[in-house]
Phi, psi and omega in degrees: 000127182287153179281146184286143185238124178262144175227147178267103192265340168209177183312116178057026174248100175258150192216139168302115182317327179292340185261357186306315184287320180293322174296314178301328176297332177258004175079009174278078185231008176199157193295322180300320180301317182297321188279345176261352186289132176217023180269076181184190187251124177289140182244046184294154175223152184299328187262008180279133179303144186302326185275358177251137173220150185228140185220138175254133179205167183249147184214149176301124182301142176293139176279135175302151178304142172068015175292143180281141183294131177267146182271349177273165182300139182285149183290160182254161176232136181269130180240162177231130184250121171247136183242145175229114189240106176071043175305139179302146185299323185296316180297321181292320183291322169303325174287327181290327187298302177293336179284338186060032178188161174280131188200156181276158176303315186298309184302325181299310182299311177310305187290323184288317175304318184292317184290317178291325170305319175293332174275001174100011180256119187292131174225163177293138179289127183271134178245345178200153173200163184192169184202156169225134185243148170276204177307316187220321188262159176295130176271313179191158183203166181211160172215140177240132181236158175279147163304131178291124191293135173051049181217154173221156178300152175295334184288319185272331178202126175263159177302152189303332187290351174285336184252001180279161173308149188275064173283161177305322180290317176298319183294314180307316183295320181293321177293328175289319180298318186290318181298315176297326178284322172298317181291327179290315178295319179299308182299322174300304183298331174292349168291338188082012166279152170233140188277318182070359168221052186272066176264170179297336180284353182246007175240127179258152179221127180263164179302334178276000172089028179254142169256146182228149182246131181239174172061073184255010180307330185254003175295138179198168180257100185286140175270333181239150173061028183302321180290320177305316178291329175295308179306316176299323179303310186291328177291326177287328173302309186293314189296320184277350185280120184291131190300331182286350180246332188236115185272179178298315180300322175290326176294320174287328180294321172306307188295326173301311181292328180284323184269339178083009180278143178273337172215162183279128171266181181293328178291314185299319183289328174290315178303310178302316176301323182287318173305311180296322176295320180290327176288329181289321175299316176303316185290317177305308181307314183289318183295326182293331178261018171078019182257155182286164178241105190299317185287344181265002188281000000 
């Protein structure tokens, strides 16, 4: 597989060179065009900050080098556009602190996905990003990524054997899945990154049995309190795992696979106690605001 090459097609607008022609067909060649673009499906969410927007759209798939021209319609590729328009100054400062430098929202996600991918963690493939700055602070930025092929978030869809009868074969498949998920999260944490939003909605699972990590703008490598942020990640994972599919035994099995310990020591028990306390606080907060609590479902 050839190495991905990004080119700057206009001021601070970078694109995978393979996509240059396809973006040109849509007029997506400068930042103003990206922020006025609406030829797609809005992916707005109630809890999405006002300065953020998300859009799903289709584009002609780039043709491989030296490929023969096809007379039929070219295949399409699904892309996701994230836009950050006028992020609050305080929010920017909070991003710069763990990054230890001034940087835009979009470049944070692009750079972290690139580093994690190089470390063996599957992430969505970025095909374009760009940014505009004011006198000192970010005015707006964007990142465009490819849809992960044949994959869904764990929040939206678990493998079919979780809904199937609890036969011996299905129970084995569920346990294998839990072990694979534990190995994936362990491998992620071994990079020294912490996600800070490690919910089931941000972990994708493909038909080929591969895990992917998305929404990496807040991921970082803490110099202080690394254990605290690791515990936060595990608490978010525990909180978002639906109770109807994951029993207490399943959760303990995940933790044992994650740590590699054959039995729980005192440090493990303290860690688990703190994770449970954190999820209880999260649950009280969500119940207060009329939201469901996944792990208690």
